[in-house]
C-alpha positions in Angstrom: 0.1 -0.2 -0.1 1.5 3.8 -0.5 2.2 5.7 2.3 1.9 8.5 0.3 -0.6 11.2 2.3 -4.1 11.4 0.8 -4.5 15.0 -0.2 -8.3 15.0 -0.1 -8.3 13.8 3.4 -5.9 16.8 4.7 -7.3 19.1 2.7 -10.9 18.3 4.5 -9.2 18.8 7.9 -7.6 21.6 6.8 -10.9 23.5 5.9 -12.8 22.0 9.1 -10.2 22.5 11.8 -11.6 25.5 13.9 -14.9 24.0 13.8 -13.3 20.8 15.0 -11.5 22.4 17.9 -14.1 24.4 18.5 -16.3 21.8 19.2 -13.7 20.4 21.6 -13.1 23.2 23.6 -17.0 23.6 24.3 -17.3 19.9 25.5 -14.0 20.3 27.6 -16.1 23.2 29.6 -18.1 20.5 30.9 -16.7 18.9 34.7 -17.5 15.8 33.7 -15.7 14.4 37.2 -17.0 10.9 37.9 -15.3 10.6 41.2 -17.1 13.4 42.5 -20.8 13.4 43.5 -21.4 17.1 43.1 -20.5 16.5 39.2 -23.2 13.8 38.6 -25.2 16.2 36.3 -22.1 17.4 34.4 -21.5 13.7 33.6 -24.7 13.4 32.4 -24.7 16.7 30.3 -21.3 15.7 29.2 -23.1 12.5 27.9 -25.9 14.0 26.3 -23.4 16.4 24.4 -21.9 13.6 22.8 -24.7 11.9 22.0 -26.1 15.0 20.0 -22.7 15.4 18.2 -22.4 12.2 17.2 -25.9 12.7 15.5 -24.6 16.0 13.8 -21.6 14.1 13.0 -23.9 11.4 10.6 -24.3 8.6 13.1 -27.4 7.3 12.4 -27.9 6.0 15.9 -26.7 7.8 19.0 -28.2 6.6 22.3 -27.1 7.0 26.1 -27.2 4.1 28.3 -27.6 4.3 31.7 -25.7 2.4 34.1 -25.6 2.3 38.3 -23.4 5.0 38.0 -22.5 7.0 35.6 -23.9 7.1 31.6 -22.3 5.7 28.8 -22.5 6.9 24.9 -23.6 4.7 22.2 -23.2 5.3 18.8 -23.5 3.7 15.0 -23.8 3.5 11.3 -23.7 0.5 9.7 -22.1 0.7 6.3 -24.2 0.4 3.0 -21.9 -2.7 2.8 -23.6 -5.4 4.3 -20.5 -7.7 4.4 -18.7 -4.9 5.8 -16.3 -6.0 8.8 -17.8 -4.6 12.0 -15.3 -1.9 14.2 -16.2 -0.7 17.9 -14.2 2.1 19.2 -14.0 2.5 22.9 -13.0 5.7 25.2 -14.4 7.8 28.0 -16.3 10.9 28.4 -15.5 11.5 32.2 -12.6 13.1 33.5 -10.1 13.5 36.4 -10.7 16.2 39.2 -9.2 19.2 38.6 -8.9 22.9 40.3 -6.7 25.8 40.3 -5.2 24.9 43.4 -3.9 22.2 42.2 -1.2 23.8 40.2 -3.3 24.9 36.9 -1.8 28.3 35.3 -5.3 29.0 34.0 -9.1 27.4 34.8 -8.8 23.8 34.0 -12.5 23.8 32.5 -11.8 27.1 30.6 -9.5 25.4 27.5 -7.1 27.7 26.4 -5.2 27.0 22.9 -1.2 28.8 23.4 2.0 27.6 21.0 0.2 24.7 19.0 -1.7 22.8 21.8 -5.0 22.8 23.7 -5.0 22.9 27.5 -7.7 21.6 29.7 -8.8 18.9 31.6 -9.8 16.1 29.5 -7.8 17.7 26.0 -6.0 14.2 26.2 -7.4 11.9 28.5 -9.8 11.6 26.6 -12.1 13.9 25.1 -9.9 14.9 22.9 -9.1 11.3 21.8 -12.6 10.6 21.2 -13.3 13.2 19.2 -11.1 12.9 16.5 -13.3 10.0 15.5 -16.0 12.5 14.6 -13.8 14.2 12.3 -12.3 11.0 11.1 -14.9 9.4 9.4 -16.7 12.5 8.3 -13.2 12.6 6.2 -12.7 9.4 5.7 -16.9 10.1 3.1 -15.3 13.0 1.9 -12.2 11.7 0.6 -13.5 8.3 -0.6 -17.2 9.8 -2.3 -18.8 7.7 0.1 -22.0 8.1 2.0 -21.7 5.9 4.4 -18.3 4.2 6.2 -16.3 1.4 5.0 -16.9 -0.9 8.1 -20.1 -1.1 10.3 -18.8 1.7 12.7 -20.0 1.8 16.4 -18.8 4.0 19.5 -18.8 2.8 23.2 -18.0 5.7 25.6 -18.4 4.9 28.7 -18.6 7.6 32.0 -16.4 5.9 34.5 -13.1 5.6 33.6 -11.3 7.5 35.8 -13.8 6.1 38.6 -11.9 2.1 37.6 -15.1 1.6 35.5 -17.1 -0.3 38.4 -20.4 -0.8 36.1 -18.7 -1.3 32.6 -18.4 -5.3 32.2 -21.8 -5.2 32.9 -22.5 -2.6 30.7 -20.9 -4.8 27.6 -22.3 -8.0 28.8 -25.9 -6.6 28.9 -25.6 -5.2 25.3 -23.2 -7.7 24.5 -25.4 -8.5 21.0 -25.4 -4.5 19.7 -21.9 -4.4 20.4 -20.5 -7.4 18.7 -17.7 -6.7 16.7 -14.9 -8.1 14.6 -12.4 -5.5 16.2 -12.5 -2.8 19.0 -10.3 0.3 18.3 -9.3 1.9 22.3 -8.2 5.5 21.6 -7.5 5.9 25.3 -3.4 5.1 25.1 -0.5 7.7 23.7 2.8 7.3 21.4 6.2 7.2 22.6 7.1 10.4 22.2 6.1 13.4 19.7 8.8 12.4 17.6 8.7 8.4 17.8 5.1 7.3 17.0 3.7 4.2 18.3 1.1 1.9 18.9 0.5 -0.1 22.0 0.0 -4.0 21.1 -1.1 -4.5 25.1 -1.9 -3.8 28.5 -1.0 -5.8 31.9 -4.2 -6.9 34.1 -4.7 -6.4 37.4 -5.7 -8.4 40.9 -5.2 -6.6 44.3 -6.2 -7.9 47.6 -6.1 -7.5 51.3 -4.7 -9.7 53.9 -5.9 -9.3 57.5 -3.9 -11.8 60.4 -5.2 -12.0 64.0 -3.8 -13.3 66.8 -4.6 -12.5 70.4 -7.9 -11.3 71.1 -5.9 -7.7 72.0 -2.5 -6.2 72.3 -0.1 -8.4 75.1 2.8 -7.8 76.7 6.1 -9.0 74.8 7.8 -9.6 77.7 4.7 -12.2 79.4 4.4 -14.0 75.9 6.9 -13.0 73.7 8.2 -16.0 72.2 5.7 -18.3 73.1 2.7 -17.2 71.3 2.6 -16.3 67.2 3.2 -12.6 66.2 0.8 -11.4 63.4 2.9 -8.6 62.4 6.0 -11.5 62.3 3.5 -13.6 59.8 2.9 -10.4 57.8 6.8 -9.8 57.4 7.5 -13.4 56.8 4.6 -13.5 53.6 6.2 -10.5 51.8 9.9 -11.9 52.4 8.9 -15.1 51.1 6.8 -13.4 48.1 9.9 -12.9 45.8 13.4 -15.6 45.0 16.9 -14.0 44.7 15.9 -13.7 41.5 12.5 -11.1 42.3 10.5 -13.8 40.9 7.3 -14.6 42.3 7.4 -17.4 44.4 3.7 -18.2 44.7 3.6 -22.0 42.9 1.8 -22.0 39.5 1.9 -18.1 39.1 3.9 -18.1 36.4 1.7 -20.6 34.4 0.7 -20.0 31.3 2.7 -16.8 30.4 2.7 -15.7 26.9 6.7 -14.8 27.0 8.0 -12.4 24.4 9.6 -13.4 21.5 13.2 -12.5 20.2 11.6 -10.5 17.6 9.4 -8.8 20.3 12.1 -8.0 22.2 14.0 -6.9 19.5 11.6 -4.3 19.0 11.3 -3.3 22.0 15.3 -2.5 22.5 14.7 -0.6 19.1 12.9 2.3 21.4 14.9 5.1 22.5 14.5 4.7 26.2 16.5 6.5 28.5 16.6 4.8 31.5 18.4 7.8 33.5 15.4 10.0 32.3 12.5 7.5 33.2 14.3 6.9 36.7 14.2 11.1 37.2 10.6 11.0 36.5 9.5 8.0 38.8 12.1 9.9 41.7 13.7 6.2 42.1 17.4 5.8 42.6 18.1 2.5 40.9 16.2 -0.3 39.0 15.4 -3.5 39.9 12.7 -6.8 38.9 12.8 -10.2 37.3 16.7 -10.9 36.1 17.1 -11.8 32.8 14.7 -8.7 31.3 14.7 -5.1 30.5 13.4 -2.4 32.2 10.9 -2.3 29.3 10.2 -6.0 29.6 9.7 -6.1 33.0 7.0 -3.0 32.8 4.9 -3.4 30.0 5.1 -7.9 29.2 6.1 -9.4 32.9 3.7 -10.1 35.6 4.9 -8.9 39.1 3.5 -8.9 42.7 3.8 -5.7 44.9 3.5 -4.7 48.4 1.4 -1.5 48.4 0.9 -1.2 52.1 1.8 -3.0 55.5 1.1 -2.4 59.0 0.2 -3.5 62.5 1.1 -3.0 66.0 2.5 0.4 67.8 3.2 3.3 65.1 3.6 6.3 67.3 6.5 7.9 68.9 8.6 5.7 71.2 8.6 2.0 72.2 5.6 -0.4 73.1 6.6 -4.0 74.3 4.0 -5.2 73.0 2.8 -8.6 70.5 0.1 -6.4 68.4 -3.3 -8.2 67.6 -3.7 -8.2 64.0 -1.4 -7.2 60.9 -2.5 -6.5 57.6 -0.6 -6.2 54.3 -2.2 -4.7 50.8 -1.1 -6.6 47.6 -1.4 -6.2 43.8 -0.3 -8.1 40.7 -0.1 -6.9 37.0 -0.9 -10.2 35.0 0.3 -10.8 31.5 -1.3 -12.6 28.3 -1.8 -16.1 29.0 -2.6 -15.9 33.2 -6.0 -15.6 34.9 -6.9 -13.5 37.7 -8.9 -16.4 38.9 -5.8 -19.1 39.0 -3.9 -16.6 40.2 -6.3 -15.7 43.3 -6.7 -19.6 43.7 -3.2 -20.3 43.9 -1.8 -17.2 46.3 -4.5 -18.0 48.5 -3.3 -21.3 49.1 0.0 -19.8 49.1 -1.0 -17.9 52.0 -2.3 -20.2 54.3 0.8 -22.6 54.0 3.2 -19.7 55.1 0.0 -19.1 58.4 1.3 -20.8 62.1 -1.5 -22.0 64.6 -2.8 -19.5 66.7 -3.0 -17.1 63.5 -6.5 -16.3 62.2 -6.1 -14.9 58.1 -8.3 -13.4 55.9 -7.9 -12.9 52.4 -9.8 -10.1 50.5 -9.7 -9.9 46.5 -11.2 -6.7 44.5 -12.6 -6.9 41.1 -10.0 -8.2 38.7 -9.1 -7.0 35.0 -7.7 -9.5 32.5 -4.8 -9.0 30.3 -5.2 -8.1 26.8 -2.4 -8.9 24.2 -2.9 -8.6 20.1 0.1 -10.2 18.1 2.0 -8.2 15.8 1.0 -10.4 13.3 -2.5 -9.5 13.3 -4.4 -8.3 10.2 -6.2 -5.5 12.0 -3.2 -4.1 13.8 -1.3 -4.0 10.4 -4.3 -1.9 9.2 -3.6 0.5 12.0 0.1 0.6 11.5 -0.1 1.2 8.0 -2.7 3.7 8.6 -1.1 5.7 11.4 2.4 5.1 9.0 0.2 7.5 6.2 -0.5 9.8 8.6 2.9 10.3 10.0 4.1 10.9 6.2 5.5 7.2 5.6 7.2 7.5 9.0 8.1 3.4 10.4 5.4 3.0 13.5 7.1 1.4 16.2 5.2 -0.8 19.0 5.0 -0.3 22.9 2.3 -1.8 25.4 1.1 -0.7 28.6 2.0 -1.9 32.0 -1.3 -0.3 33.4 -4.4 -1.8 33.1 -7.8 -0.7 31.7 -11.2 -1.7 30.6 -10.0 -3.0 27.4 -10.0 -6.4 28.6 -13.1 -6.5 29.3 -14.3 -5.9 25.5 -11.8 -8.4 24.9 -13.1 -10.8 26.8 -16.6 -10.4 26.5 -16.9 -9.8 23.0 -14.0 -12.3 21.7 -12.8 -9.7 19.6 -9.5 -8.0 18.9 -8.6 -5.0 20.5 -5.8 -2.7 19.0 -5.3 1.0 20.6 -5.0 3.8 18.5 -3.7 6.9 20.6 -1.6 10.1 19.7 -1.1 11.2 22.8 2.4 11.6 24.8 3.8 11.5 28.3 4.0 15.7 28.3 0.3 16.0 27.8 -0.1 15.3 31.2 -2.6 13.1 32.0 -4.3 13.5 35.5 -1.9 16.1 36.3 -2.3 20.2 36.4 -2.0 21.7 32.7 -3.0 18.7 30.9 -2.8 19.2 27.4 -3.1 18.1 23.5 -0.6 18.6 21.0 -3.0 20.4 18.2 -0.9 18.6 15.3 -1.0 15.3 16.6 -4.7 15.5 17.6 -5.2 15.7 13.8 -2.8 13.6 12.9 -5.5 10.8 14.8 -7.9 12.7 12.8 -5.9 11.7 9.6 -5.4 7.9 11.1 -8.9 7.3 11.8 -9.7 8.6 8.1 -7.5 6.2 7.0 -8.4 3.2 9.1 -11.8 2.2 7.7 -11.3 1.3 4.6 -8.0 -0.7 5.4 -9.5 -2.1 7.9 -12.8 -3.3 5.5 -9.9 -4.8 3.3 -8.0 -6.4 6.3 -10.8 -8.2 8.3 -12.4 -9.1 4.8 
C-alpha cells in the first residue's frame, strides 16, 4: 500500500480544523468528573453533548446508556456494504478532578490554546482522543465519496473510566448483542513521543487483595508472652519476605503458568525504542532499577507479571516504644498480569500459598477486589497491521514502532466479553500530563489522530474481509 498521504483527507481536515477545535473546547468546558458526586449532573450533560454531536456527525443511532453509576454513550453507523466488517471504538467522556489550587495556570475547565497546544482537563484523557473520530469519519467519507463508512462503525464511550469502570463489564455483558464486533479500537492510550509514533499492542491485567492477620484478641505484653505465642506482624513480614526469590521472581506456585513469553523479535522491537533509563528513573523519583532477572526495564513493566506490596501495617505506630505483641496486622498487595494468566487461577494459587505460611494460632482473611484481565494483540494480526499502515500514512511514511502499557484498563473486558481483538489507537504523548495540572493535547498530533482514523476504516474493511 502506498504511504503517500491522501491530499483529499488533509484538505478536508484543514477546512474543518477550527470548527473541530471549537467543538472540543465546548466539550471540555463540561466538568464531567465521575469521582465527585457534585458533578453527577455534569457527567450526564457530557454524555448528552456527545450523543448530540455524534448525531450531528451523521451517526443514525446515538443513545445514552444508563448504568448504576454514570451514563455511557453508544453510537452506530452501518455501512452500505452488508458484508463489511464491524469495528467498535472505545473511549471515555469522564475526567479526573481538577482545580486551580492544584497548580493549574488557567481554569482547567476553560480551554486555552497556546503554542500549538490546547490546555484543559480531558484534552488528552480522553475527550480529544474520542472526538477525533467524529472528524475522522467525515474526512473518510469526503475523501472516498462514500455516504456510509467502509465498516459498520460503532462507538462505546463510558462515563466511569476515571473511577475504575465499576459498572463497565456489566454494561458490555448486557448489551453484548449490540456491541458485537470483528475488532475493537481503543482510543485511550498514547505514543512514545512526539517524534516516535507508536501503537500499543497490549495492557497488563490486575488483581489486588488485602490480607488481615489476627493473633491474640488484644495487644499483649511481649515480656509475658513474647516467644510463646504467634505474632501476626511477624507472620506478615514472613509473607512479604517469601513473596520473591533472589532473582525477584514471584514464588507463588503456578504464578507463571501460561505466561505468553516475549519472542526474540518482540524483544528486539522493544530494544529499538529510544529509552533513556536514567531519565525514566528521574520521572519515577527513584534511585535505581530492580526486578525480575534476565529482563530489561521495558520488558519488566510491559510484558512481565509482578507482585507488589502496596501497604503493610500492624502493631504500635506511635512515638517511642511499646513492648507488645499486636493483636493484628495487614498487608495490601497487587498483581500485574500478562497475556496467558487468569486472575481467578492467580487468586486460587495465592490463597493456597498464603495458607501454607500461616502458623497455628493465627487466623487470616484474604479479600480480593475486582480483577482486570490482560489483553494482547499479536504483531501479525491483520487488524493491527491496518492500524500501523494508517498511522504511517498520517505520519508521512514514518516507521511505526510498538509499545505495551504496564497499567490496566477496561479494554480486556471488551476482548473477553465480545471475543474480539483489541487494537490501540492513541496519539497523546507523555508530556500531555494525564491526571496532572495543565493537561494538554498537541494539536498537530491530534490532527494526526484524525487523519489516521480517516484512513483506517477503508484499510480495516479490506484487512478483516
